[in-house]
MIVEXPA-984552 format. One record per residue: residue number from 1; residue in one letter; x, y, z negated of N, C-alpha, C in turn. Coordinates in Angstrom, 2 decimals. Layout:
N
dovex num=NUM	residu=A	n.u=X	n.v=Y	n.w=Z	ca.u=X	ca.v=Y	ca.w=Z	c.u=X	c.v=Y	c.w=Z
...
REM end
This chain:
78
dovex num=1	residu=M	n.u=-0.54	n.v=16.42	n.w=26.12	ca.u=-0.75	ca.v=16.89	ca.w=27.47	c.u=-2.19	c.v=16.58	c.w=27.87
dovex num=2	residu=P	n.u=-2.93	n.v=17.56	n.w=28.37	ca.u=-4.32	ca.v=17.34	ca.w=28.77	c.u=-4.42	c.v=16.33	c.w=29.90
dovex num=3	residu=H	n.u=-5.56	n.v=15.66	n.w=29.97	ca.u=-5.77	ca.v=14.69	ca.w=31.03	c.u=-5.81	c.v=15.38	c.w=32.38
dovex num=4	residu=G	n.u=-5.27	n.v=14.73	n.w=33.36	ca.u=-5.29	ca.v=15.29	ca.w=34.69	c.u=-4.08	c.v=16.14	c.w=35.03
dovex num=5	residu=H	n.u=-3.24	n.v=16.45	n.w=34.06	ca.u=-2.05	ca.v=17.24	ca.w=34.30	c.u=-0.85	c.v=16.31	c.w=34.16
dovex num=6	residu=Y	n.u=-0.14	n.v=16.14	n.w=35.25	ca.u=1.01	ca.v=15.26	ca.w=35.24	c.u=2.26	c.v=16.05	c.w=35.53
dovex num=7	residu=E	n.u=3.33	n.v=15.69	n.w=34.88	ca.u=4.60	ca.v=16.37	ca.w=35.06	c.u=5.50	c.v=15.43	c.w=35.84
dovex num=8	residu=S	n.u=6.06	n.v=15.93	n.w=36.93	ca.u=6.94	ca.v=15.07	ca.w=37.72	c.u=8.39	c.v=15.37	c.w=37.36
dovex num=9	residu=H	n.u=9.18	n.v=14.33	n.w=37.35	ca.u=10.60	ca.v=14.45	ca.w=37.06	c.u=11.38	c.v=13.95	c.w=38.26
dovex num=10	residu=D	n.u=12.28	n.v=14.78	n.w=38.77	ca.u=13.15	ca.v=14.36	ca.w=39.86	c.u=14.37	c.v=13.69	c.w=39.26
dovex num=11	residu=V	n.u=14.63	n.v=12.48	n.w=39.70	ca.u=15.78	ca.v=11.73	ca.w=39.21	c.u=16.67	c.v=11.43	c.w=40.40
dovex num=12	residu=N	n.u=17.92	n.v=11.88	n.w=40.30	ca.u=18.88	ca.v=11.61	ca.w=41.36	c.u=19.56	c.v=10.28	c.w=41.08
dovex num=13	residu=M	n.u=19.50	n.v=9.37	n.w=42.03	ca.u=20.10	ca.v=8.06	ca.w=41.85	c.u=21.34	c.v=7.96	c.w=42.74
dovex num=14	residu=T	n.u=22.33	n.v=7.24	n.w=42.23	ca.u=23.51	ca.v=6.98	ca.w=43.05	c.u=23.17	c.v=5.86	c.w=44.01
dovex num=15	residu=S	n.u=24.09	n.v=5.55	n.w=44.89	ca.u=23.82	ca.v=4.51	ca.w=45.88	c.u=23.61	c.v=3.15	c.w=45.23
dovex num=16	residu=S	n.u=24.22	n.v=2.91	n.w=44.06	ca.u=24.01	ca.v=1.63	ca.w=43.40	c.u=22.69	c.v=1.59	c.w=42.64
dovex num=17	residu=G	n.u=22.13	n.v=2.76	n.w=42.33	ca.u=20.86	ca.v=2.83	ca.w=41.64	c.u=20.98	c.v=2.60	c.w=40.14
dovex num=18	residu=D	n.u=22.19	n.v=2.58	n.w=39.59	ca.u=22.40	ca.v=2.29	ca.w=38.17	c.u=22.45	c.v=3.54	c.w=37.30
dovex num=19	residu=H	n.u=22.72	n.v=4.70	n.w=37.85	ca.u=22.93	ca.v=5.90	ca.w=37.05	c.u=21.84	c.v=6.92	c.w=37.31
dovex num=20	residu=M	n.u=21.36	n.v=7.53	n.w=36.23	ca.u=20.36	ca.v=8.59	ca.w=36.35	c.u=21.03	c.v=9.93	c.w=36.22
dovex num=21	residu=D	n.u=20.32	n.v=10.96	n.w=36.61	ca.u=20.79	ca.v=12.33	ca.w=36.50	c.u=20.91	c.v=12.70	c.w=35.02
dovex num=22	residu=A	n.u=21.76	n.v=13.66	n.w=34.68	ca.u=21.96	ca.v=14.11	ca.w=33.30	c.u=20.67	c.v=14.68	c.w=32.71
dovex num=23	residu=D	n.u=19.83	n.v=15.29	n.w=33.55	ca.u=18.56	ca.v=15.83	ca.w=33.06	c.u=17.65	c.v=14.72	c.w=32.55
dovex num=24	residu=A	n.u=17.62	n.v=13.60	n.w=33.24	ca.u=16.80	ca.v=12.47	ca.w=32.82	c.u=17.32	c.v=11.91	c.w=31.50
dovex num=25	residu=D	n.u=18.65	n.v=11.85	n.w=31.36	ca.u=19.24	ca.v=11.36	ca.w=30.10	c.u=18.86	c.v=12.26	c.w=28.94
dovex num=26	residu=S	n.u=18.90	n.v=13.58	n.w=29.16	ca.u=18.56	ca.v=14.50	ca.w=28.09	c.u=17.07	c.v=14.40	c.w=27.75
dovex num=27	residu=D	n.u=16.21	n.v=14.13	n.w=28.76	ca.u=14.78	ca.v=13.95	ca.w=28.50	c.u=14.55	c.v=12.73	c.w=27.60
dovex num=28	residu=V	n.u=15.27	n.v=11.65	n.w=27.87	ca.u=15.14	ca.v=10.44	ca.w=27.06	c.u=15.61	c.v=10.71	c.w=25.64
dovex num=29	residu=E	n.u=16.74	n.v=11.42	n.w=25.50	ca.u=17.26	ca.v=11.74	ca.w=24.17	c.u=16.29	c.v=12.65	c.w=23.42
dovex num=30	residu=D	n.u=15.68	n.v=13.61	n.w=24.12	ca.u=14.70	ca.v=14.49	ca.w=23.49	c.u=13.49	c.v=13.70	c.w=23.01
dovex num=31	residu=A	n.u=13.00	n.v=12.78	n.w=23.84	ca.u=11.84	ca.v=11.97	ca.w=23.46	c.u=12.17	c.v=11.10	c.w=22.25
dovex num=32	residu=M	n.u=13.36	n.v=10.53	n.w=22.22	ca.u=13.75	ca.v=9.70	ca.w=21.08	c.u=13.91	c.v=10.55	c.w=19.83
dovex num=33	residu=G	n.u=14.46	n.v=11.74	n.w=19.97	ca.u=14.60	ca.v=12.65	ca.w=18.84	c.u=13.25	c.v=13.05	c.w=18.28
dovex num=34	residu=Q	n.u=12.30	n.v=13.31	n.w=19.17	ca.u=10.96	ca.v=13.69	ca.w=18.73	c.u=10.27	c.v=12.53	c.w=18.03
dovex num=35	residu=S	n.u=10.47	n.v=11.30	n.w=18.52	ca.u=9.83	ca.v=10.16	ca.w=17.88	c.u=10.44	c.v=9.91	c.w=16.52
dovex num=36	residu=E	n.u=11.76	n.v=10.10	n.w=16.37	ca.u=12.40	ca.v=9.94	ca.w=15.07	c.u=11.90	c.v=11.00	c.w=14.09
dovex num=37	residu=E	n.u=11.69	n.v=12.22	n.w=14.57	ca.u=11.14	ca.v=13.28	ca.w=13.73	c.u=9.72	c.v=12.95	c.w=13.31
dovex num=38	residu=S	n.u=8.94	n.v=12.38	n.w=14.22	ca.u=7.56	ca.v=12.01	ca.w=13.90	c.u=7.54	c.v=10.93	c.w=12.82
dovex num=39	residu=V	n.u=8.42	n.v=9.95	n.w=12.95	ca.u=8.49	ca.v=8.88	ca.w=11.95	c.u=8.88	c.v=9.45	c.w=10.60
dovex num=40	residu=E	n.u=9.83	n.v=10.38	n.w=10.60	ca.u=10.26	ca.v=11.01	ca.w=9.34	c.u=9.12	c.v=11.79	c.w=8.70
dovex num=41	residu=I	n.u=8.35	n.v=12.51	n.w=9.50	ca.u=7.22	ca.v=13.28	ca.w=9.00	c.u=6.16	c.v=12.35	c.w=8.41
dovex num=42	residu=V	n.u=5.91	n.v=11.23	n.w=9.08	ca.u=4.93	ca.v=10.26	ca.w=8.58	c.u=5.38	c.v=9.71	c.w=7.24
dovex num=43	residu=W	n.u=6.67	n.v=9.34	n.w=7.12	ca.u=7.18	ca.v=8.81	ca.w=5.85	c.u=7.08	c.v=9.84	c.w=4.73
dovex num=44	residu=K	n.u=7.38	n.v=11.09	n.w=5.04	ca.u=7.27	ca.v=12.14	ca.w=4.02	c.u=5.82	c.v=12.29	c.w=3.57
dovex num=45	residu=G	n.u=4.90	n.v=12.24	n.w=4.50	ca.u=3.49	ca.v=12.33	ca.w=4.16	c.u=3.05	c.v=11.17	c.w=3.29
dovex num=46	residu=L	n.u=3.52	n.v=9.95	n.w=3.61	ca.u=3.17	ca.v=8.79	ca.w=2.80	c.u=3.74	c.v=8.90	c.w=1.39
dovex num=47	residu=V	n.u=4.94	n.v=9.43	n.w=1.27	ca.u=5.54	ca.v=9.61	ca.w=-0.06	c.u=4.73	c.v=10.62	c.w=-0.87
dovex num=48	residu=V	n.u=4.29	n.v=11.68	n.w=-0.24	ca.u=3.46	ca.v=12.68	ca.w=-0.93	c.u=2.15	c.v=12.05	c.w=-1.38
dovex num=49	residu=L	n.u=1.50	n.v=11.28	n.w=-0.51	ca.u=0.25	ca.v=10.63	ca.w=-0.89	c.u=0.46	c.v=9.63	c.w=-2.03
dovex num=50	residu=A	n.u=1.57	n.v=8.90	n.w=-1.99	ca.u=1.88	ca.v=7.96	ca.w=-3.08	c.u=2.09	c.v=8.71	c.w=-4.39
dovex num=51	residu=G	n.u=2.73	n.v=9.86	n.w=-4.34	ca.u=2.93	ca.v=10.67	ca.w=-5.54	c.u=1.62	c.v=11.16	c.w=-6.12
dovex num=52	residu=I	n.u=0.72	n.v=11.60	n.w=-5.25	ca.u=-0.59	ca.v=12.06	ca.w=-5.71	c.u=-1.36	c.v=10.90	c.w=-6.33
dovex num=53	residu=Y	n.u=-1.31	n.v=9.75	n.w=-5.69	ca.u=-1.98	ca.v=8.55	ca.w=-6.21	c.u=-1.42	c.v=8.18	c.w=-7.58
dovex num=54	residu=A	n.u=-0.09	n.v=8.18	n.w=-7.71	ca.u=0.55	ca.v=7.86	ca.w=-9.00	c.u=0.13	c.v=8.86	c.w=-10.07
dovex num=55	residu=F	n.u=0.01	n.v=10.12	n.w=-9.71	ca.u=-0.44	ca.v=11.15	ca.w=-10.65	c.u=-1.83	c.v=10.84	c.w=-11.18
dovex num=56	residu=F	n.u=-2.76	n.v=10.52	n.w=-10.28	ca.u=-4.13	ca.v=10.24	ca.w=-10.70	c.u=-4.22	c.v=8.96	c.w=-11.53
dovex num=57	residu=I	n.u=-3.46	n.v=7.94	n.w=-11.17	ca.u=-3.46	ca.v=6.70	ca.w=-11.95	c.u=-2.91	c.v=6.97	c.w=-13.35
dovex num=58	residu=T	n.u=-1.82	n.v=7.73	n.w=-13.44	ca.u=-1.24	ca.v=8.08	ca.w=-14.74	c.u=-2.23	c.v=8.87	c.w=-15.59
dovex num=59	residu=E	n.u=-2.90	n.v=9.83	n.w=-14.96	ca.u=-3.89	ca.v=10.63	ca.w=-15.67	c.u=-5.03	c.v=9.75	c.w=-16.19
dovex num=60	residu=R	n.u=-5.46	n.v=8.81	n.w=-15.38	ca.u=-6.54	ca.v=7.91	ca.w=-15.79	c.u=-6.10	c.v=7.02	c.w=-16.95
dovex num=61	residu=L	n.u=-4.89	n.v=6.48	n.w=-16.90	ca.u=-4.38	ca.v=5.65	ca.w=-17.99	c.u=-4.26	c.v=6.44	c.w=-19.29
dovex num=62	residu=I	n.u=-3.80	n.v=7.67	n.w=-19.21	ca.u=-3.69	ca.v=8.51	ca.w=-20.40	c.u=-5.07	c.v=8.75	c.w=-21.00
dovex num=63	residu=S	n.u=-6.06	n.v=9.04	n.w=-20.17	ca.u=-7.41	ca.v=9.28	ca.w=-20.70	c.u=-7.99	c.v=8.01	c.w=-21.32
dovex num=64	residu=L	n.u=-7.71	n.v=6.84	n.w=-20.74	ca.u=-8.19	ca.v=5.58	ca.w=-21.32	c.u=-7.55	c.v=5.33	c.w=-22.68
dovex num=65	residu=C	n.u=-6.26	n.v=5.60	n.w=-22.78	ca.u=-5.56	ca.v=5.42	ca.w=-24.06	c.u=-6.10	c.v=6.37	c.w=-25.12
dovex num=66	residu=R	n.u=-6.39	n.v=7.60	n.w=-24.75	ca.u=-6.95	ca.v=8.57	ca.w=-25.70	c.u=-8.33	c.v=8.13	c.w=-26.17
dovex num=67	residu=A	n.u=-9.14	n.v=7.65	n.w=-25.24	ca.u=-10.49	ca.v=7.22	ca.w=-25.60	c.u=-10.42	c.v=6.02	c.w=-26.55
dovex num=68	residu=A	n.u=-9.53	n.v=5.09	n.w=-26.28	ca.u=-9.39	ca.v=3.92	ca.w=-27.15	c.u=-8.90	c.v=4.34	c.w=-28.53
dovex num=69	residu=R	n.u=-7.98	n.v=5.27	n.w=-28.58	ca.u=-7.45	ca.v=5.75	ca.w=-29.86	c.u=-8.55	c.v=6.46	c.w=-30.66
dovex num=70	residu=R	n.u=-9.37	n.v=7.26	n.w=-29.98	ca.u=-10.47	ca.v=7.96	ca.w=-30.66	c.u=-11.47	c.v=6.97	c.w=-31.23
dovex num=71	residu=R	n.u=-11.80	n.v=5.93	n.w=-30.45	ca.u=-12.72	ca.v=4.91	ca.w=-30.95	c.u=-12.15	c.v=4.20	c.w=-32.16
dovex num=72	residu=C	n.u=-10.86	n.v=3.88	n.w=-32.09	ca.u=-10.20	ca.v=3.20	ca.w=-33.20	c.u=-10.21	c.v=4.08	c.w=-34.45
dovex num=73	residu=N	n.u=-9.89	n.v=5.34	n.w=-34.33	ca.u=-9.89	ca.v=6.27	ca.w=-35.46	c.u=-11.31	c.v=6.48	c.w=-36.00
dovex num=74	residu=K	n.u=-12.31	n.v=6.50	n.w=-35.12	ca.u=-13.69	ca.v=6.70	ca.w=-35.54	c.u=-14.17	c.v=5.49	c.w=-36.35
dovex num=75	residu=V	n.u=-13.77	n.v=4.29	n.w=-35.92	ca.u=-14.15	ca.v=3.08	ca.w=-36.64	c.u=-13.50	c.v=3.07	c.w=-38.01
dovex num=76	residu=L	n.u=-12.25	n.v=3.49	n.w=-38.13	ca.u=-11.55	ca.v=3.49	ca.w=-39.41	c.u=-12.14	c.v=4.52	c.w=-40.37
dovex num=77	residu=L	n.u=-12.64	n.v=5.61	n.w=-39.86	ca.u=-13.21	ca.v=6.66	ca.w=-40.71	c.u=-14.57	c.v=6.28	c.w=-41.27
dovex num=78	residu=T	n.u=-15.31	n.v=5.50	n.w=-40.57	ca.u=-16.66	ca.v=5.15	ca.w=-41.04	c.u=-16.71	c.v=3.94	c.w=-41.90
REM end
C-alpha cells in the first residue's frame, strides 16, 4: 500500500466489547492466510536455491576428481 493511503475498517462491537464483526474476523483470517502463503513461498525459494547450490558443488567436485585422475594417469604414463 502506498504511503499516505490508509484503509479504514469499521468494526461493530457488542456492549461488552469482546466480539468483533464477522468482516473483521475474515480480514484477520485473510491476513493470516496470506502470511502463511508468503512463508511457504519463501521456503520453496530457499529449497530451489539450495538445489542450485548443491548442483554447483557437485559439479565442482566432479571436475576436481577428473583433474586429479588425469594428473595421476599422466604421471603413470611418463
